[in-house]
N, C-alpha and C positions, 0 to 999 in steps of 0.2 A: 872435163876430169871433176869428181866432186871430190872436195876435199873436209875431213872434220878433225877440227881443234878442241881438244878436250882436256879437262885437268881439276885439279881441285882450286876450288876459289882462290883467287889472288895470284895464281900463276901468270897471269898476262894475255888470258885467251881473248879478251876482248878488243883491246888495243893491238895487239898483232893480228888479228882477223882484219881488223878495219885497213891496216897498213897493205897487208896480202890483198885483200879483194882490190883494193885500188890499183895496186899494181899489177894484178892480173886480168882487171878489168872483168872480177866475179862479181856475181850476187851473192851478198852475204844476210845469211839466216840465223837468227839468235834463237836459240832452242826454247828457251821461254816463252818467247813470242810465237813462235811456230806452234809450239804445243798449246796455247790458247787459242789461238786461230782454228786449229784442226779438232778443237774440243777432246784434246789427249788429258787434261788436266782431272783428275779424280778424287781431289780432295786437298785440304791445307793441313801442313805440319806446324800447328802453331809455336811449339817450343822452338822449333829451326826458322820461324816466319819465312817458310817457303812453300811453295805448291808442290804438289805430288803429281808427278806425272807418270802415265801408264807407257811403262817401258816396252812392251811387246806390240804395243799399239803403235808407237813412236819408231820403232824398228820396222812395221810395217808399213806404215804410211810414208817414212822419208824414202821407199824405192821410188816413190813417185817424183822425188825431188829430180830437176833436169841437171844436166853437166853444167861446167862452169860456175860451180855454187861452192861457196864454203859455208860449212855448217858449226857454229861454234858455240860451246858451252858445255857445262862439266856433266852432262848427260850426252853428247852429242856423239861421242863415243858408239853409242847404240844406234846410230843410224847408218845405213848402206852408202859405202862411199869408195873410191877408190886407192884414197891415201889417206889414212889416220895418225895426226900429230899428235901426241899427249905433252905438254907442257909441265914440267917438273920444276920446284924450287925447292931449295935448302929450307927446312922447317924453321931455323932462327929468324930466316928473312922472310919468310911466309909470315909467321907469326908477328913481327914487325909489321907488315902490308896490312893484315886482317885487323891489327890494333887500331890502325890510322881511318879504318871503317867503322869504327866504334862498335865493333862486334862484340856479343856476350862473351865471357871467358871461356863457359862451356863449350860453347860453338867455335870459338878459336880453337881450342883443345882437340875438338872432335876432328877438325879439318888438319889438323897438324898431326893428328893420329893417322887418318887416312894417306896424307901424304908419305909417311914415314914408312908405311906398310904396303904403298904400290897400290892401293883400291883401286883407281881410278884406269891405271895401267894394266892390271890384271884381267878388268872387265873388258876392257877393249882388245887384249891379245885375244880374250875368248870370243869376242863376237867380230873381228875383224881380221883379214890376212896381211895387209899392208901397214905395219904399226912401227913408227919411230916416235922416240922421245929425245926432247930436247931441255937442257937444264937451262932456266931462265933466270936463275938467281943472279947474275950480274951481265944481263943481257938486256938491252932496251927493245921494246916492240919490231924497230927497224933492224936490228939485229937478228933477232928471232926470224924475222922475214926473210931476210937473206938466207938464213940457214936453210929455212923451208923451201926457198927457191932454190937452192944446191941441191937439196935431196931431191926436188922434182926433178930436176937437170942432170942427175947423176953426176954434178960436180964436188959433192962433198961426199966423203966416206961414209957410206949408211952403215957401217959396222960399229960406228961411234955412235949411232943414235939406235941401234938396236936395242930393244926391250931388254932392261935389267941391267943396260951399263952405268945407270945412276943408283945409287946406294945409300940409302938414309938409315942403315942398320943403327948405328950408333944413338940415334932417338928413339929406338926402343929398347936395345939393351942397355940398360943402366951399368956402368963402370963403378968401381970403389971410388977411385977420384974423379970421377965426373959428377958434379953435382946437379947438373940439367937431369931430370927424370920426367918424359913425356906423361906419365901417369901418376905423377904427384898429387893431382886432387883427386885421385880416387884410390890413394893409399889409406889404410886406416893405422 
């Protein structure tokens, strides 16, 4: 079985993937390292301080990855797999995690917006069949690993992890009494 674990930066992909790979005795592939090794990097985004990966070539190349592998990273959902897990985190918690990484404010807000709008989840559903989402807001990597194992073994209700069950809508649609406004920095 090939498993992809994707999500917005800060949702717990790396730590969860490490604990899951160890538990299942699977090989672990970091998508950024994989893209570098396979010459799939087509440029550098200096604003975001990130590599630009050719998503079409990534999807094609990933078909060669053998079973018993976990592929993790914010673009892992473009890879061919038997099971795709999208990790989700409440935008307030995510903001706190990204601030601890000392990311620039604009980059943090861009990722918060992506999480609130379900961007990675939508891309995953468009590219894969077996997609599930897990809220990691209050979960440790070990708890998230256990949830994934239960999904694999059909011991946990897959319905509660069906795409669209997690909703961060309140972070997009401002309420009169709700002072937090995701797009505050973009208003004039």
